[in-house]
ZAZALUM-116160 format. One record per atom (N, C-alpha, C): residue number from 1; chain; atom name; x, y, z. Coordinates in nm, 3 decimals, decimal comma. Layout:
<recs>
seq:mol:atom:c1:c2:c3
NUM:A:CA:X:Y:Z
...
</recs>
This chain:
<recs>
seq:mol:atom:c1:c2:c3
1:A:N:8,200:13,530:14,268
1:A:CA:8,123:13,586:14,160
1:A:C:8,210:13,610:14,037
2:A:N:8,334:13,658:14,059
2:A:CA:8,426:13,685:13,948
2:A:C:8,459:13,555:13,876
3:A:N:8,465:13,447:13,953
3:A:CA:8,498:13,317:13,894
3:A:C:8,385:13,271:13,801
4:A:N:8,261:13,291:13,840
4:A:CA:8,146:13,254:13,758
4:A:C:8,144:13,338:13,631
5:A:N:8,172:13,467:13,642
5:A:CA:8,177:13,553:13,524
5:A:C:8,286:13,509:13,427
6:A:N:8,401:13,470:13,480
6:A:CA:8,512:13,424:13,398
6:A:C:8,473:13,297:13,323
7:A:N:8,403:13,208:13,391
7:A:CA:8,359:13,082:13,328
7:A:C:8,261:13,113:13,214
8:A:N:8,164:13,203:13,240
8:A:CA:8,069:13,240:13,135
8:A:C:8,138:13,308:13,017
9:A:N:8,234:13,395:13,048
9:A:CA:8,309:13,463:12,942
9:A:C:8,387:13,362:12,859
10:A:N:8,451:13,269:12,925
10:A:CA:8,527:13,166:12,855
10:A:C:8,435:13,078:12,770
11:A:N:8,321:13,042:12,822
11:A:CA:8,224:12,961:12,746
11:A:C:8,175:13,038:12,623
12:A:N:8,152:13,168:12,639
12:A:CA:8,109:13,251:12,526
12:A:C:8,216:13,260:12,419
13:A:N:8,340:13,279:12,459
13:A:CA:8,452:13,287:12,363
13:A:C:8,465:13,155:12,288
14:A:N:8,457:13,043:12,359
14:A:CA:8,468:12,911:12,295
14:A:C:8,352:12,888:12,198
15:A:N:8,234:12,935:12,231
15:A:CA:8,120:12,921:12,141
15:A:C:8,141:12,999:12,012
16:A:N:8,190:13,122:12,025
16:A:CA:8,215:13,205:11,907
16:A:C:8,324:13,141:11,820
17:A:N:8,431:13,093:11,882
17:A:CA:8,538:13,028:11,806
17:A:C:8,488:12,901:11,738
18:A:N:8,403:12,828:11,805
18:A:CA:8,346:12,707:11,747
18:A:C:8,263:12,740:11,624
19:A:N:8,182:12,843:11,632
19:A:CA:8,101:12,885:11,517
19:A:C:8,189:12,934:11,402
20:A:N:8,298:13,002:11,435
20:A:CA:8,391:13,049:11,331
20:A:C:8,455:12,929:11,262
21:A:N:8,486:12,825:11,337
21:A:CA:8,543:12,703:11,278
21:A:C:8,445:12,635:11,184
22:A:N:8,318:12,630:11,220
22:A:CA:8,215:12,571:11,135
22:A:C:8,201:12,653:11,007
23:A:N:8,202:12,785:11,020
23:A:CA:8,190:12,871:10,901
23:A:C:8,310:12,852:10,810
24:A:N:8,432:12,839:10,865
24:A:CA:8,551:12,818:10,784
24:A:C:8,544:12,684:10,713
25:A:N:8,502:12,580:10,783
25:A:CA:8,494:12,446:10,724
25:A:C:8,392:12,442:10,611
26:A:N:8,289:12,527:10,620
26:A:CA:8,185:12,529:10,517
26:A:C:8,233:12,595:10,389
27:A:N:8,344:12,667:10,395
27:A:CA:8,395:12,734:10,276
27:A:C:8,533:12,679:10,242
28:A:N:8,540:12,549:10,214
28:A:CA:8,667:12,486:10,179
28:A:C:8,715:12,532:10,042
29:A:N:8,843:12,554:10,034
29:A:CA:8,908:12,589:9,908
29:A:C:9,022:12,491:9,886
30:A:N:9,027:12,431:9,768
30:A:CA:9,133:12,336:9,736
30:A:C:9,199:12,376:9,605
31:A:N:9,322:12,332:9,590
31:A:CA:9,397:12,351:9,467
31:A:C:9,446:12,214:9,423
32:A:N:9,395:12,166:9,311
32:A:CA:9,436:12,036:9,257
32:A:C:9,543:12,064:9,152
33:A:N:9,656:11,995:9,165
33:A:CA:9,763:12,015:9,069
33:A:C:9,821:11,882:9,025
34:A:N:9,874:11,882:8,904
34:A:CA:9,932:11,760:8,850
34:A:C:10,007:11,788:8,722
35:A:N:10,042:11,679:8,651
35:A:CA:10,126:11,689:8,533
35:A:C:10,076:11,594:8,425
36:A:N:10,093:11,635:8,299
36:A:CA:10,057:11,552:8,185
36:A:C:10,182:11,532:8,099
37:A:N:10,204:11,408:8,056
37:A:CA:10,321:11,376:7,976
37:A:C:10,282:11,295:7,853
38:A:N:10,373:11,290:7,757
38:A:CA:10,356:11,203:7,642
38:A:C:10,430:11,074:7,672
39:A:N:10,357:10,964:7,674
39:A:CA:10,414:10,832:7,700
39:A:C:10,472:10,781:7,567
40:A:N:10,597:10,814:7,544
40:A:CA:10,661:10,789:7,416
40:A:C:10,692:10,641:7,391
41:A:N:10,686:10,559:7,497
41:A:CA:10,712:10,415:7,481
41:A:C:10,586:10,331:7,500
42:A:N:10,472:10,395:7,525
42:A:CA:10,343:10,326:7,542
42:A:C:10,347:10,223:7,656
43:A:N:10,412:10,260:7,767
43:A:CA:10,420:10,167:7,881
43:A:C:10,347:10,220:8,005
44:A:N:10,287:10,336:7,994
44:A:CA:10,199:10,394:8,095
44:A:C:10,269:10,436:8,224
45:A:N:10,395:10,478:8,209
45:A:CA:10,464:10,550:8,316
45:A:C:10,577:10,632:8,254
46:A:N:10,628:10,726:8,329
46:A:CA:10,729:10,819:8,279
46:A:C:10,865:10,751:8,271
47:A:N:10,933:10,772:8,158
47:A:CA:11,070:10,724:8,140
47:A:C:11,158:10,843:8,102
48:A:N:11,286:10,818:8,080
48:A:CA:11,377:10,927:8,044
48:A:C:11,347:10,985:7,906
49:A:N:11,271:10,914:7,822
49:A:CA:11,238:10,967:7,689
49:A:C:11,096:11,023:7,682
50:A:N:11,025:11,022:7,794
50:A:CA:10,891:11,085:7,798
50:A:C:10,908:11,236:7,788
51:A:N:10,806:11,303:7,737
51:A:CA:10,810:11,449:7,728
51:A:C:10,687:11,506:7,798
52:A:N:10,705:11,620:7,862
52:A:CA:10,594:11,687:7,928
52:A:C:10,513:11,760:7,820
53:A:N:10,382:11,764:7,837
53:A:CA:10,294:11,817:7,733
53:A:C:10,238:11,955:7,768
54:A:N:10,284:12,054:7,695
54:A:CA:10,228:12,189:7,707
54:A:C:10,099:12,195:7,626
55:A:N:9,995:12,257:7,681
55:A:CA:9,871:12,279:7,608
55:A:C:9,773:12,164:7,610
56:A:N:9,801:12,059:7,687
56:A:CA:9,706:11,948:7,701
56:A:C:9,593:11,990:7,796
57:A:N:9,476:11,932:7,775
57:A:CA:9,360:11,965:7,860
57:A:C:9,326:11,847:7,949
58:A:N:9,305:11,877:8,077
58:A:CA:9,257:11,777:8,173
58:A:C:9,125:11,825:8,230
59:A:N:9,047:11,731:8,282
59:A:CA:8,918:11,765:8,340
59:A:C:8,908:11,702:8,479
60:A:N:8,864:11,780:8,576
60:A:CA:8,833:11,731:8,710
60:A:C:8,684:11,701:8,712
61:A:N:8,649:11,576:8,744
61:A:CA:8,508:11,536:8,750
61:A:C:8,480:11,477:8,888
62:A:N:8,376:11,525:8,953
62:A:CA:8,332:11,470:9,081
62:A:C:8,192:11,414:9,064
63:A:N:8,170:11,295:9,120
63:A:CA:8,038:11,231:9,116
63:A:C:8,003:11,184:9,256
64:A:N:7,875:11,202:9,293
64:A:CA:7,826:11,156:9,421
64:A:C:7,840:11,004:9,428
65:A:N:7,891:10,954:9,539
65:A:CA:7,918:10,810:9,554
65:A:C:7,791:10,727:9,541
66:A:N:7,684:10,769:9,603
66:A:CA:7,562:10,686:9,602
66:A:C:7,474:10,710:9,481
67:A:N:7,452:10,836:9,443
67:A:CA:7,362:10,866:9,332
67:A:C:7,431:10,857:9,196
68:A:N:7,563:10,874:9,194
68:A:CA:7,635:10,872:9,068
68:A:C:7,620:10,998:8,985
69:A:N:7,555:11,098:9,040
69:A:CA:7,533:11,222:8,967
69:A:C:7,656:11,312:8,973
70:A:N:7,680:11,385:8,866
70:A:CA:7,792:11,477:8,860
70:A:C:7,766:11,595:8,953
71:A:N:7,866:11,626:9,036
71:A:CA:7,851:11,736:9,131
71:A:C:7,948:11,850:9,104
72:A:N:8,054:11,822:9,029
72:A:CA:8,151:11,927:8,997
72:A:C:8,229:11,885:8,874
73:A:N:8,260:11,987:8,790
73:A:CA:8,342:11,963:8,671
73:A:C:8,418:12,091:8,640
74:A:N:8,547:12,075:8,607
74:A:CA:8,629:12,190:8,570
74:A:C:8,744:12,141:8,483
75:A:N:8,789:12,226:8,391
75:A:CA:8,900:12,190:8,304
75:A:C:9,018:12,284:8,326
76:A:N:9,136:12,234:8,287
76:A:CA:9,257:12,315:8,293
76:A:C:9,348:12,275:8,178
77:A:N:9,434:12,368:8,140
77:A:CA:9,531:12,344:8,033
77:A:C:9,671:12,350:8,093
78:A:N:9,756:12,259:8,049
78:A:CA:9,891:12,250:8,105
78:A:C:9,980:12,363:8,055
79:A:N:10,077:12,399:8,138
79:A:CA:10,173:12,503:8,103
79:A:C:10,292:12,440:8,028
80:A:N:10,398:12,517:8,008
80:A:CA:10,512:12,468:7,929
80:A:C:10,586:12,353:7,997
81:A:N:10,564:12,332:8,125
81:A:CA:10,625:12,219:8,197
81:A:C:10,531:12,099:8,207
82:A:N:10,413:12,112:8,145
82:A:CA:10,315:12,003:8,152
82:A:C:10,233:12,004:8,280
83:A:N:10,241:12,113:8,357
83:A:CA:10,171:12,122:8,485
83:A:C:10,037:12,194:8,469
84:A:N:9,940:12,155:8,552
84:A:CA:9,811:12,223:8,555
84:A:C:9,772:12,247:8,700
85:A:N:9,675:12,336:8,718
85:A:CA:9,623:12,367:8,850
85:A:C:9,475:12,400:8,836
86:A:N:9,394:12,344:8,925
86:A:CA:9,249:12,369:8,924
86:A:C:9,208:12,410:9,065
87:A:N:9,144:12,527:9,076
87:A:CA:9,092:12,573:9,204
87:A:C:8,951:12,519:9,223
88:A:N:8,923:12,471:9,344
88:A:CA:8,793:12,412:9,376
88:A:C:8,741:12,473:9,505
89:A:N:8,616:12,520:9,502
89:A:CA:8,550:12,570:9,622
89:A:C:8,446:12,466:9,664
90:A:N:8,444:12,434:9,790
90:A:CA:8,346:12,340:9,843
90:A:C:8,409:12,211:9,891
91:A:N:8,331:12,134:9,964
91:A:CA:8,375:12,007:10,020
91:A:C:8,303:11,894:9,945
92:A:N:8,379:11,798:9,897
92:A:CA:8,323:11,688:9,818
92:A:C:8,351:11,555:9,887
93:A:N:8,322:11,550:10,018
93:A:CA:8,348:11,431:10,098
93:A:C:8,268:11,310:10,050
94:A:N:8,148:11,332:10,001
94:A:CA:8,061:11,221:9,958
94:A:C:8,074:11,193:9,809
95:A:N:8,184:11,237:9,749
95:A:CA:8,204:11,223:9,605
95:A:C:8,332:11,148:9,573
96:A:N:8,335:11,094:9,453
96:A:CA:8,458:11,042:9,395
96:A:C:8,502:11,146:9,293
97:A:N:8,621:11,200:9,313
97:A:CA:8,672:11,304:9,224
97:A:C:8,796:11,251:9,153
98:A:N:8,801:11,272:9,021
98:A:CA:8,911:11,222:8,941
98:A:C:8,953:11,327:8,837
99:A:N:9,083:11,328:8,810
99:A:CA:9,137:11,404:8,698
99:A:C:9,144:11,306:8,581
100:A:N:9,090:11,345:8,467
100:A:CA:9,097:11,261:8,347
100:A:C:9,156:11,343:8,232
101:A:N:9,218:11,272:8,139
101:A:CA:9,272:11,336:8,019
101:A:C:9,156:11,375:7,928
102:A:N:9,157:11,497:7,878
102:A:CA:9,049:11,544:7,792
102:A:C:9,094:11,565:7,648
103:A:N:9,209:11,634:7,628
103:A:CA:9,252:11,665:7,492
103:A:C:9,404:11,677:7,488
104:A:N:9,462:11,610:7,390
104:A:CA:9,606:11,618:7,370
104:A:C:9,642:11,742:7,291
105:A:N:9,763:11,787:7,309
105:A:CA:9,815:11,901:7,232
105:A:C:9,918:11,856:7,129
106:A:N:9,937:11,724:7,118
106:A:CA:10,039:11,668:7,029
106:A:C:9,973:11,563:6,940
107:A:N:9,968:11,588:6,809
107:A:CA:9,901:11,495:6,717
107:A:C:9,964:11,356:6,714
108:A:N:10,090:11,344:6,751
108:A:CA:10,157:11,214:6,754
108:A:C:10,133:11,141:6,886
109:A:N:10,073:11,209:6,982
109:A:CA:10,058:11,153:7,116
109:A:C:9,915:11,180:7,165
110:A:N:9,820:11,100:7,115
110:A:CA:9,679:11,125:7,146
110:A:C:9,607:11,006:7,208
111:A:N:9,670:10,888:7,208
111:A:CA:9,601:10,769:7,256
111:A:C:9,586:10,771:7,408
112:A:N:9,471:10,723:7,453
112:A:CA:9,443:10,710:7,595
112:A:C:9,417:10,563:7,624
113:A:N:9,482:10,510:7,726
113:A:CA:9,461:10,370:7,762
113:A:C:9,320:10,350:7,815
114:A:N:9,255:10,246:7,767
114:A:CA:9,123:10,209:7,818
114:A:C:9,131:10,077:7,892
115:A:N:9,252:10,036:7,926
115:A:CA:9,276:9,916:8,004
115:A:C:9,217:9,936:8,145
116:A:N:9,137:9,842:8,189
116:A:CA:9,072:9,852:8,320
116:A:C:9,175:9,866:8,432
117:A:N:9,290:9,801:8,417
117:A:CA:9,391:9,803:8,522
117:A:C:9,485:9,922:8,512
118:A:N:9,479:9,995:8,404
118:A:CA:9,567:10,111:8,387
118:A:C:9,487:10,232:8,340
119:A:N:9,371:10,250:8,399
119:A:CA:9,283:10,361:8,361
119:A:C:9,355:10,493:8,378
120:A:N:9,344:10,578:8,279
120:A:CA:9,408:10,708:8,284
120:A:C:9,321:10,808:8,359
121:A:N:9,319:10,794:8,490
121:A:CA:9,248:10,886:8,579
121:A:C:9,323:10,889:8,711
122:A:N:9,324:11,004:8,774
122:A:CA:9,391:11,020:8,902
122:A:C:9,289:11,067:9,005
123:A:N:9,265:10,984:9,105
123:A:CA:9,169:11,020:9,211
123:A:C:9,230:11,125:9,303
124:A:N:9,146:11,219:9,347
124:A:CA:9,187:11,320:9,443
124:A:C:9,079:11,333:9,550
125:A:N:9,121:11,358:9,672
125:A:CA:9,029:11,375:9,784
125:A:C:9,006:11,525:9,805
126:A:N:8,882:11,567:9,792
126:A:CA:8,848:11,708:9,807
126:A:C:8,759:11,730:9,928
127:A:N:8,816:11,701:10,044
127:A:CA:8,746:11,724:10,170
127:A:C:8,849:11,761:10,276
128:A:N:8,806:11,837:10,375
128:A:CA:8,893:11,869:10,489
128:A:C:8,882:11,762:10,596
129:A:N:8,793:11,667:10,575
129:A:CA:8,767:11,563:10,675
129:A:C:8,842:11,434:10,641
130:A:N:8,971:11,447:10,602
130:A:CA:9,047:11,328:10,567
130:A:C:9,186:11,325:10,630
131:A:N:9,213:11,419:10,719
131:A:CA:9,340:11,421:10,789
131:A:C:9,448:11,501:10,718
132:A:N:9,424:11,549:10,597
132:A:CA:9,522:11,631:10,527
132:A:C:9,509:11,775:10,573
133:A:N:9,621:11,836:10,610
133:A:CA:9,615:11,973:10,659
133:A:C:9,631:12,075:10,546
134:A:N:9,692:12,037:10,437
134:A:CA:9,712:12,129:10,326
134:A:C:9,589:12,134:10,237
135:A:N:9,567:12,248:10,174
135:A:CA:9,457:12,259:10,080
135:A:C:9,501:12,223:9,937
136:A:N:9,628:12,189:9,919
136:A:CA:9,680:12,148:9,789
136:A:C:9,666:11,997:9,776
137:A:N:9,607:11,955:9,665
137:A:CA:9,591:11,812:9,637
137:A:C:9,671:11,780:9,510
138:A:N:9,768:11,691:9,523
138:A:CA:9,852:11,654:9,409
138:A:C:9,800:11,526:9,347
139:A:N:9,770:11,533:9,218
139:A:CA:9,720:11,417:9,144
139:A:C:9,838:11,346:9,079
140:A:N:9,825:11,216:9,061
140:A:CA:9,927:11,140:8,991
140:A:C:9,939:11,191:8,847
141:A:N:10,060:11,180:8,791
141:A:CA:10,082:11,220:8,652
141:A:C:10,000:11,132:8,559
142:A:N:9,950:11,194:8,453
142:A:CA:9,872:11,123:8,351
142:A:C:9,939:11,140:8,217
143:A:N:9,931:11,035:8,133
143:A:CA:9,998:11,043:8,004
143:A:C:9,915:10,998:7,886
144:A:N:9,921:11,078:7,782
144:A:CA:9,871:11,034:7,652
144:A:C:9,980:10,945:7,593
145:A:N:9,941:10,843:7,517
145:A:CA:10,038:10,753:7,458
145:A:C:10,066:10,792:7,312
146:A:N:10,191:10,783:7,276
146:A:CA:10,233:10,807:7,138
146:A:C:10,176:10,696:7,050
147:A:N:10,137:10,731:6,928
147:A:CA:10,079:10,632:6,836
147:A:C:10,175:10,516:6,810
148:A:N:10,303:10,548:6,790
148:A:CA:10,405:10,445:6,772
148:A:C:10,521:10,478:6,866
149:A:N:10,573:10,378:6,935
149:A:CA:10,683:10,404:7,029
149:A:C:10,807:10,459:6,957
150:A:N:10,884:10,538:7,030
150:A:CA:11,009:10,589:6,975
150:A:C:11,106:10,474:6,951
151:A:N:11,199:10,489:6,854
151:A:CA:11,295:10,382:6,826
151:A:C:11,383:10,346:6,946
152:A:N:11,408:10,441:7,036
152:A:CA:11,494:10,413:7,151
152:A:C:11,423:10,343:7,267
153:A:N:11,295:10,317:7,254
153:A:CA:11,219:10,256:7,364
153:A:C:11,268:10,117:7,405
154:A:N:11,304:10,027:7,312
154:A:CA:11,356:9,898:7,357
154:A:C:11,479:9,912:7,448
155:A:N:11,567:10,007:7,415
155:A:CA:11,685:10,029:7,498
155:A:C:11,646:10,084:7,636
156:A:N:11,550:10,175:7,638
156:A:CA:11,501:10,232:7,765
156:A:C:11,442:10,120:7,851
157:A:N:11,362:10,034:7,792
157:A:CA:11,302:9,924:7,867
157:A:C:11,408:9,827:7,918
158:A:N:11,511:9,805:7,838
158:A:CA:11,620:9,718:7,881
158:A:C:11,691:9,779:8,002
159:A:N:11,715:9,910:7,998
159:A:CA:11,778:9,979:8,111
159:A:C:11,697:9,961:8,239
160:A:N:11,565:9,953:8,223
160:A:CA:11,476:9,938:8,339
160:A:C:11,452:9,791:8,376
161:A:N:11,521:9,701:8,308
161:A:CA:11,503:9,557:8,328
161:A:C:11,358:9,514:8,303
162:A:N:11,296:9,575:8,203
162:A:CA:11,158:9,543:8,172
162:A:C:11,144:9,468:8,040
163:A:N:11,254:9,462:7,965
163:A:CA:11,241:9,409:7,830
163:A:C:11,377:9,361:7,783
164:A:N:11,383:9,242:7,729
164:A:CA:11,509:9,191:7,674
164:A:C:11,515:9,223:7,528
165:A:N:11,615:9,302:7,489
165:A:CA:11,631:9,338:7,350
165:A:C:11,709:9,225:7,282
166:A:N:11,657:9,169:7,173
166:A:CA:11,730:9,061:7,106
166:A:C:11,864:9,111:7,053
167:A:N:11,961:9,025:7,057
167:A:CA:12,095:9,061:7,008
167:A:C:12,090:9,078:6,857
168:A:N:12,166:9,177:6,808
168:A:CA:12,172:9,203:6,663
168:A:C:12,256:9,094:6,598
169:A:N:12,220:9,050:6,479
169:A:CA:12,295:8,947:6,405
169:A:C:12,395:9,007:6,313
</recs>
């Protein structure tokens, strides 16, 4: 009889723990973080002459995969290191969520690439059902492009073996 009671007690405890797990999963909390920089050479990645942008605005946008309707939107402003953080409540497993550049804080660095292959957006997964154990989601760095490249950019590109600088005459 004691064995049967132990089995029932164990089954009851497992049921309560299972319900607690469902309740926890229903209240997902995520922190999306990333960085914004000024692309001083207009090459769409960070170099030694890139600068981090304080006061730039980014927007997190989530859209339902099938309906295409917006399900979540939030903005953040970068700190003095060019970093931002956005807190998100809820699970967006059926959505595509992206960080996009919204507003530059530098009048010389406001251009956004509209190249299909270099779209300035960083996808983030906002679900607990993806194998990630942390609630922190790190987005790829995004950059506004400077209107005109810095004079030292050809040398920077040469250092990276991306560009041959013609010899001076």
